[in-house]
C-alpha positions as CSV (number, residue, x, y, z in Angstrom):
1,M,-14.0,13.7,-21.5
2,K,-10.3,14.3,-20.2
3,I,-9.0,13.7,-17.1
4,S,-6.1,16.0,-15.7
5,I,-4.3,15.2,-12.8
6,K,-1.0,17.5,-11.6
7,N,1.5,16.8,-8.7
8,L,-0.2,13.7,-7.6
9,G,1.9,11.0,-6.1
10,A,4.8,10.2,-8.1
11,I,3.3,11.9,-11.6
12,K,3.8,15.4,-12.1
13,Q,1.3,16.3,-14.7
14,A,-0.6,13.8,-16.9
15,E,-4.1,13.7,-19.5
16,F,-6.2,10.4,-20.0
17,T,-8.9,9.9,-21.3
18,L,-11.6,6.5,-20.6
19,G,-12.4,4.0,-23.0
20,E,-14.5,1.5,-22.7
21,L,-11.6,-0.5,-21.8
22,T,-8.7,1.5,-20.0
23,I,-5.0,0.5,-19.0
24,I,-2.6,1.8,-17.3
25,C,0.8,-0.1,-17.4
26,G,4.4,0.8,-16.2
27,C,6.7,0.0,-13.7
28,N,6.8,0.1,-9.6
29,N,6.1,3.7,-8.2
30,T,5.2,5.3,-11.4
31,G,2.0,6.4,-10.2
32,K,-0.6,4.0,-11.9
33,T,-2.2,3.1,-8.3
34,Y,-2.9,6.9,-7.7
35,A,-4.0,7.7,-10.8
36,T,-6.7,4.8,-10.1
37,Y,-7.4,5.9,-6.5
38,A,-8.2,9.3,-7.6
39,L,-10.3,8.4,-10.4
40,F,-12.4,6.0,-8.2
41,G,-12.5,8.6,-5.7
42,F,-13.9,11.2,-8.0
43,L,-16.7,9.5,-9.2
44,S,-17.4,8.4,-5.8
45,F,-17.4,11.7,-4.5
46,W,-19.4,13.0,-7.6
47,R,-22.4,10.5,-6.9
48,D,-22.6,10.1,-3.0
49,A,-21.3,13.8,-1.9
50,F,-21.4,16.5,-4.8
51,S,-25.2,18.0,-5.8
52,I,-26.4,20.6,-7.9
53,T,-27.4,23.6,-6.8
54,V,-31.2,24.4,-6.8
55,S,-32.4,27.8,-6.0
56,D,-34.2,28.9,-2.9
57,H,-36.8,30.9,-5.4
58,E,-37.6,27.4,-7.0
59,V,-37.7,25.3,-3.8
60,F,-40.1,27.6,-2.5
61,Q,-42.2,28.3,-6.0
62,L,-42.7,24.2,-5.7
63,L,-43.8,24.3,-1.9
64,N,-45.8,27.1,-3.1
65,D,-47.6,26.0,-6.0
66,G,-47.5,22.2,-5.7
67,A,-45.1,22.0,-9.3
68,I,-42.4,23.9,-11.1
69,E,-41.1,22.8,-14.2
70,L,-37.1,23.4,-15.3
71,N,-35.2,23.5,-18.3
72,I,-32.6,21.3,-18.5
73,Q,-31.0,23.2,-21.3
74,D,-29.9,25.3,-18.5
75,Y,-28.2,22.8,-16.8
76,I,-26.5,21.7,-20.2
77,D,-25.2,25.3,-20.7
78,N,-23.5,25.3,-17.4
79,A,-22.3,22.0,-17.3
80,S,-18.7,23.1,-17.6
81,S,-18.8,25.3,-14.6
82,I,-20.6,22.5,-12.4
83,V,-18.0,20.4,-13.2
84,K,-15.5,22.4,-12.7
85,N,-17.0,23.4,-8.9
86,G,-17.3,19.8,-8.5
87,C,-13.4,19.0,-9.5
88,K,-12.2,21.8,-6.7
89,S,-14.6,20.3,-4.0
90,F,-12.9,16.8,-4.6
91,T,-8.9,18.1,-4.8
92,S,-9.7,19.3,-1.2
93,E,-10.5,15.7,-0.5
94,L,-7.8,13.8,-2.0
95,P,-6.1,13.8,1.7
96,Q,-9.4,11.5,2.8
97,V,-9.1,9.6,-0.3
98,F,-5.7,8.3,0.1
99,A,-5.7,8.5,4.1
100,S,-2.8,10.8,3.7
101,S,-1.2,13.9,5.0
102,E,-2.7,16.9,3.8
103,K,0.9,18.0,3.2
104,H,1.1,15.6,0.6
105,F,-1.7,17.1,-1.5
106,L,-1.0,20.8,-1.1
107,E,-0.2,21.3,-4.7
108,S,-2.4,18.7,-6.3
109,H,-5.1,18.8,-9.0
110,F,-7.3,16.7,-10.2
111,S,-10.0,17.8,-13.5
112,V,-12.2,17.0,-15.5
113,S,-12.6,18.9,-19.1
114,L,-16.3,18.4,-21.2
115,D,-16.4,18.6,-24.8
116,S,-19.4,20.0,-26.5
117,H,-20.3,16.5,-28.1
118,D,-20.2,15.2,-24.6
119,M,-23.3,17.2,-23.3
120,Y,-26.4,15.4,-23.8
121,P,-29.4,14.6,-21.4
122,S,-30.8,11.5,-20.3
123,P,-33.3,10.4,-22.8
124,A,-36.0,10.0,-20.3
125,F,-35.7,9.9,-16.3
126,E,-39.0,8.8,-13.9
127,R,-38.4,8.9,-9.5
128,T,-41.0,9.2,-6.8
129,M,-39.5,10.2,-3.6
130,G,-41.1,9.7,-0.2
131,A,-40.9,9.2,3.4
132,A,-42.3,7.0,5.9
133,K,-44.3,5.0,3.0
134,T,-45.6,8.3,2.1
135,Q,-45.1,9.4,-2.0
136,L,-44.2,13.1,-2.0
137,F,-43.4,14.3,-4.8
138,S,-42.1,13.1,-8.5
139,I,-39.3,13.9,-11.0
140,S,-39.7,13.2,-14.7
141,K,-38.4,14.1,-18.0
142,K,-39.8,12.7,-21.4
143,A,-37.7,11.5,-24.0
144,D,-38.4,14.1,-26.4
145,S,-38.8,17.0,-24.3
146,P,-36.2,19.2,-22.1
147,V,-38.6,19.9,-19.1
148,I,-38.1,18.7,-15.9
149,A,-41.0,18.4,-14.5
150,I,-41.3,18.4,-10.1
151,T,-44.8,17.8,-8.6
152,L,-46.2,17.8,-5.2
153,L,-48.1,14.3,-4.4
154,V,-49.2,15.3,-1.1
155,E,-51.3,18.7,0.1
156,K,-48.1,21.4,0.7
157,E,-49.4,22.0,4.1
158,K,-48.4,18.0,4.7
159,V,-45.1,18.4,3.2
160,K,-42.7,18.4,6.6
161,I,-38.9,17.8,4.6
162,P,-36.7,20.5,5.3
163,S,-36.1,22.8,2.2
164,E,-32.3,22.0,2.1
165,V,-33.3,18.3,1.9
166,I,-35.4,19.0,-1.0
167,N,-32.8,21.2,-2.9
168,R,-30.8,18.3,-2.2
169,I,-32.8,15.2,-4.0
170,V,-33.5,17.7,-6.5
171,G,-30.3,18.2,-7.4
172,D,-29.0,14.6,-7.5
173,A,-31.8,14.1,-10.1
174,L,-30.4,17.0,-11.8
175,K,-27.1,15.4,-11.6
176,E,-28.5,12.0,-12.8
177,I,-30.2,13.3,-16.0
178,V,-27.1,16.1,-17.3
179,F,-24.0,13.7,-16.2
180,G,-25.5,9.8,-15.8
181,H,-23.5,8.9,-19.3
182,L,-20.6,11.4,-18.3
183,F,-19.9,9.7,-15.3
184,P,-20.0,6.4,-14.3
185,R,-20.9,4.3,-10.8
186,P,-17.3,3.1,-10.1
187,F,-16.5,-0.8,-8.5
188,I,-12.9,-1.2,-7.3
189,A,-11.2,-4.0,-6.5
190,S,-7.5,-2.7,-5.0
191,A,-4.8,-4.9,-4.9
192,E,-5.4,-5.2,-1.4
193,R,-8.5,-7.5,-1.9
194,T,-7.0,-10.6,-0.9
195,G,-6.5,-9.4,2.8
196,A,-9.6,-8.0,3.0
197,A,-11.0,-11.9,1.7
198,I,-8.8,-13.1,4.5
199,F,-9.5,-11.1,7.7
200,R,-13.4,-10.8,6.8
201,K,-14.9,-11.9,10.1
202,E,-12.0,-10.1,12.0
203,L,-13.1,-6.6,10.5
204,N,-16.8,-7.9,11.1
205,F,-15.7,-8.6,14.8
206,A,-14.0,-5.3,15.4
207,R,-16.4,-3.2,14.0
208,N,-19.3,-5.1,16.1
209,R,-16.9,-4.6,19.1
210,L,-16.5,-1.1,18.7
211,L,-20.3,-0.2,18.3
212,E,-21.0,-2.1,21.8
213,E,-18.5,-0.1,23.0
214,M,-19.9,3.2,21.8
215,S,-23.6,2.0,23.4
216,V,-21.7,2.6,26.9
217,M,-19.1,5.5,26.6
218,E,-19.5,8.8,28.0
219,K,-22.3,11.5,26.7
220,D,-19.6,14.0,25.5
221,I,-17.7,12.0,22.9
222,N,-19.2,11.6,19.3
223,P,-19.8,8.0,18.2
224,F,-20.7,8.6,15.2
225,E,-17.2,10.7,14.4
226,L,-15.9,7.5,16.1
227,L,-17.1,5.2,14.4
228,S,-16.1,6.6,10.8
229,K,-12.9,6.6,12.0
230,V,-13.0,2.3,12.1
231,Y,-11.2,2.5,8.7
232,S,-9.5,6.0,8.6
233,D,-5.8,4.5,8.3
234,Y,-6.7,3.0,5.0
235,A,-7.4,4.6,1.2
236,L,-10.9,5.0,0.4
237,P,-11.0,1.8,-2.6
238,V,-9.7,-0.5,0.1
239,K,-12.4,1.0,2.7
240,S,-14.8,0.3,0.0
241,N,-13.1,-3.0,-0.6
242,V,-13.8,-4.2,3.4
243,D,-17.4,-2.5,3.2
244,F,-18.0,-4.9,0.3
245,T,-16.7,-8.1,2.0
246,R,-18.6,-7.3,5.1
247,K,-22.0,-7.1,3.2
248,L,-21.5,-10.1,0.9
249,E,-24.7,-12.1,2.8
250,E,-26.7,-9.3,1.9
251,L,-25.7,-9.2,-1.9
252,A,-26.0,-12.6,-2.3
253,K,-29.8,-12.0,-2.0
254,K,-29.7,-10.1,-5.5
255,D,-28.8,-10.9,-9.0
256,S,-27.0,-8.6,-11.5
257,F,-27.9,-7.7,-14.9
258,I,-25.2,-10.5,-16.0
259,A,-26.7,-13.4,-13.5
260,K,-30.0,-12.5,-15.2
261,N,-29.1,-11.7,-19.0
262,H,-25.8,-13.5,-19.5
263,L,-25.2,-16.4,-17.3
264,E,-22.5,-17.7,-19.6
265,I,-20.3,-14.9,-18.6
266,L,-20.6,-16.3,-14.9
267,N,-19.7,-19.8,-15.7
268,D,-16.6,-18.8,-17.5
269,F,-15.8,-17.2,-14.4
270,A,-16.2,-20.2,-12.2
271,D,-13.9,-22.0,-14.7
272,I,-11.5,-19.3,-13.9
273,I,-11.4,-19.8,-10.4
274,G,-12.2,-23.7,-10.7
275,G,-15.4,-23.4,-8.6
276,D,-17.9,-21.2,-6.8
277,Y,-18.5,-18.4,-4.0
278,L,-21.2,-20.0,-1.9
279,V,-22.3,-18.0,1.3
280,T,-24.6,-19.5,3.8
281,Q,-27.7,-18.3,5.8
282,N,-25.4,-18.0,9.3
283,D,-22.9,-15.3,7.0
284,E,-20.2,-18.0,6.7
285,L,-18.4,-17.4,3.6
286,Y,-16.7,-20.9,1.6
287,Y,-15.4,-21.8,-1.7
288,V,-16.8,-25.1,-3.5
289,P,-14.4,-26.2,-5.7
290,K,-16.1,-28.0,-9.2
291,G,-16.6,-31.9,-8.8
292,K,-15.9,-32.2,-5.0
293,R,-18.3,-32.2,-2.2
294,I,-16.1,-30.2,-0.2
295,K,-16.3,-26.2,1.2
296,L,-13.3,-24.5,2.1
297,T,-13.2,-21.3,4.0
298,M,-11.1,-18.1,2.5
299,D,-8.1,-18.8,4.5
300,E,-8.3,-22.6,3.2
301,S,-8.7,-21.2,-0.4
302,S,-6.0,-20.7,-2.9
303,S,-4.5,-16.7,-3.0
304,A,-6.8,-16.6,-6.9
305,V,-9.6,-17.9,-5.4
306,R,-9.1,-14.6,-2.6
307,S,-8.1,-12.3,-4.9
308,L,-11.1,-12.8,-7.1
309,L,-13.8,-12.7,-4.6
310,D,-14.9,-9.5,-4.6
311,I,-15.3,-9.2,-8.6
312,G,-16.8,-12.5,-8.7
313,F,-19.6,-10.9,-6.3
314,Y,-19.8,-8.1,-8.1
315,L,-20.2,-10.0,-11.2
316,R,-22.6,-12.0,-9.8
317,H,-25.1,-9.9,-7.6
318,V,-24.1,-6.1,-8.1
319,A,-23.0,-5.2,-11.2
320,L,-25.2,-2.8,-13.6
321,P,-25.1,-1.8,-17.4
322,G,-23.1,1.4,-17.7
323,D,-20.9,0.5,-14.6
324,L,-17.0,1.3,-14.5
325,L,-15.1,-2.1,-12.8
326,M,-11.8,-0.9,-11.8
327,I,-9.2,-3.5,-10.9
328,D,-5.7,-2.8,-9.7
329,E,-3.7,-5.7,-11.0
330,P,-6.3,-8.0,-12.2
331,E,-3.4,-10.6,-12.5
332,L,-2.3,-10.8,-9.0
333,N,-1.7,-14.7,-7.9
334,L,-3.3,-16.0,-11.3
335,H,-1.4,-18.5,-13.7
336,P,-0.3,-17.4,-17.1
337,E,-3.5,-19.0,-18.7
338,N,-5.8,-17.4,-16.2
339,Q,-4.7,-14.0,-17.0
340,R,-5.5,-14.6,-20.4
341,L,-8.6,-15.6,-19.6
342,V,-9.7,-12.7,-17.5
343,A,-8.7,-10.6,-20.3
344,R,-10.8,-12.2,-22.6
345,L,-13.5,-11.8,-19.4
346,F,-12.5,-8.3,-19.7
347,V,-13.7,-7.8,-23.5
348,R,-16.9,-9.9,-22.8
349,L,-17.7,-7.0,-20.2
350,V,-17.0,-4.2,-22.8
351,N,-19.0,-5.8,-24.8
352,I,-22.5,-5.8,-23.1
353,G,-21.8,-2.6,-21.4
354,V,-19.5,-2.6,-18.5
355,K,-16.7,-0.6,-18.7
356,V,-13.5,-1.9,-17.4
357,F,-10.4,0.0,-16.3
358,I,-7.0,-1.9,-14.5
359,T,-3.9,-1.1,-13.8
360,T,-1.1,-3.9,-15.0
361,H,2.2,-5.0,-14.9
362,S,1.3,-8.5,-16.9
363,D,2.6,-8.7,-20.6
364,Y,-0.2,-12.1,-20.8
365,I,-3.1,-9.7,-20.2
366,V,-1.9,-7.2,-22.9
367,K,-0.8,-9.8,-25.5
368,E,-4.2,-11.5,-25.0
369,L,-5.7,-8.4,-26.0
370,N,-3.8,-7.9,-28.5
371,T,-4.8,-11.3,-30.0
372,L,-8.6,-10.0,-29.5
373,I,-8.1,-6.9,-31.5
374,M,-6.3,-8.7,-34.6
375,L,-8.8,-11.6,-34.5
376,N,-11.5,-8.9,-34.8
377,Q,-10.3,-8.2,-38.5
378,K,-12.9,-9.4,-41.4
379,G,-11.8,-12.0,-43.7
380,N,-12.0,-15.8,-43.7
381,R,-8.7,-16.6,-42.2
382,F,-9.3,-14.6,-39.0
383,K,-12.5,-16.3,-38.6
384,E,-10.9,-20.0,-39.1
385,I,-8.4,-19.1,-36.7
386,A,-10.6,-17.8,-34.0
387,E,-12.7,-20.6,-34.2
388,R,-9.8,-23.1,-33.9
389,E,-8.5,-21.8,-30.9
390,G,-11.7,-21.5,-29.2
391,Y,-12.4,-17.6,-29.1
392,K,-15.6,-16.1,-28.9
393,T,-17.2,-13.6,-31.5
394,D,-18.5,-11.6,-28.0
395,E,-14.5,-12.2,-27.2
396,L,-13.2,-9.9,-30.3
397,L,-12.4,-6.4,-29.3
398,D,-12.7,-3.4,-31.4
399,S,-9.6,-1.5,-30.8
400,T,-11.5,1.6,-30.7
401,K,-12.9,0.8,-27.6
402,L,-9.4,0.8,-25.9
403,K,-7.3,3.3,-24.4
404,V,-3.7,2.4,-23.2
405,Y,-1.4,4.4,-21.1
406,I,2.2,3.9,-20.1
407,A,3.1,5.5,-16.6
408,E,6.5,6.9,-17.4
409,K,8.9,10.1,-17.8
410,A,8.3,11.7,-21.2
411,L,9.0,15.2,-22.6
412,I,5.4,17.5,-21.6
413,K,4.7,21.0,-21.8
414,I,4.1,21.8,-17.9
415,D,1.0,23.9,-17.2
416,G,0.4,25.1,-20.6
417,G,4.3,26.7,-21.1
418,K,6.1,26.6,-24.3
419,I,9.3,24.5,-23.0
420,K,8.8,20.9,-22.8
421,T,10.3,19.2,-19.4
422,R,10.8,15.8,-18.9
423,C,8.8,14.4,-16.1
424,Q,6.4,11.8,-14.8
425,T,3.0,11.4,-16.8
426,L,0.8,9.1,-18.7
427,V,1.4,8.8,-22.2
428,S,-0.8,6.9,-25.0
429,A,0.0,4.2,-26.5
430,D,-0.3,3.5,-30.0
431,I,-3.1,1.1,-30.4
432,D,-3.2,-0.2,-34.1
433,P,-5.9,-2.3,-35.3
434,Q,-4.0,-5.1,-37.0
435,M,-1.3,-5.4,-34.8
436,G,-2.7,-4.8,-31.7
437,I,-0.9,-2.1,-28.5
438,E,2.5,-1.0,-28.7
439,A,3.4,-1.9,-25.2
440,R,7.2,-1.0,-24.9
441,S,6.6,-0.8,-21.3
442,F,6.6,-4.7,-21.4
443,D,8.6,-4.8,-24.8
444,K,11.9,-3.5,-23.6
445,T,12.4,-6.0,-20.4
446,I,11.4,-9.1,-22.9
447,E,13.9,-8.2,-25.4
448,E,16.9,-8.0,-22.8
449,M,15.7,-11.3,-21.6
450,N,15.8,-13.0,-24.8
451,R,19.0,-11.1,-26.2
452,I,20.8,-12.3,-23.0
453,Q,19.6,-16.2,-23.7
454,E,20.3,-16.1,-27.3
455,E,23.8,-15.1,-26.2
456,I,23.7,-18.1,-24.0
457,V,22.7,-20.5,-26.2
458,W,24.4,-19.2,-29.3
459,G,27.6,-17.2,-28.1
460,G,29.9,-19.9,-28.3
461,D,33.2,-20.4,-26.3
462,Q,35.6,-17.6,-26.2
């Protein structure tokens, strides 16, 4: 699967593919965040707003006969067209994703292209849909069958669901069966996450106050439209962070698959923040430092604790296998040692089935990933180094799982033309199984600093 963007922020044209771990690095204002937000926006749009269309004839047949069978291969054969329509619809939504003027996106383009080997259906699928505690119909597919069976579970005369709703439900099931393995469920931690953690109470108060005002406003004002504009000045990922932090008490009642099966990862995360988060029954949020009998509010806690808040709650309460965890600048407010630990945490997540996508300015994160790649070689010497330095087997990184891109200017063919033009793009970085990532984005700066310091120390007096 290849993702293409054009005329988006600083990026003139770029292509990239997702790895199990994907990194975009580069200087400020080079398009890293634009690429990240666009990808998050598309995945959110695909899951929540876009649906595969089912013909009216098929819906009528279901309501009339009580059951229909659909051939999954028909939708696989038409996958490219379905995705193209989804990308076209999403491109028109870019101004809303970035909370910006439409004029900035008049020539923008977002597309996803699929390879034939990308397309294979979900091995098995089972879903029952209902309303008012009544099961209305089931959608199922056996692992060894191309047939999707849709069956009414009540007498057809009792079905009160509008046909367009049935169309949407069936279309969403088809979307999951055909494309579920391609388009993961996204969770994003934007660079603004620290502010969302601090002003959680204020955000709740503002929204609740608006709800109160809506109850007494004039009838000719649409309250739902007004409510939808509460955070309309924020880009979609920031809205997502705000909504997530508002629901922490509700989320804290659930356990993720990591909490159930990989508790050691949560323990290591607690080591990074030096404690744990606590949500009380009164919806009070605290940070509890290890070994201390105190509870600190978010504004009393360190910036590092705040910057990792939503990531911590995601890991403990929300994460599912196959998710895409997206973090804009994970190094925010972290000491270099903790940046290294975060890099190791990312690899452990990748190795248990959670995809990770980050933008970063951190040389520490990249160099630590290089260490994890280089240690993932056969031989007693590498094993001895790993054991001596405290690296665990599940922290070692297979280089084939990694994709790295540098946001910079380069010569590329614009719109498939024959002549190359120098413009802002994403350049794939070389990744060597023995040497790691070629991070020239950082190397140039580090080498320049070393050159200056060496001259100061060893240059001598003139």
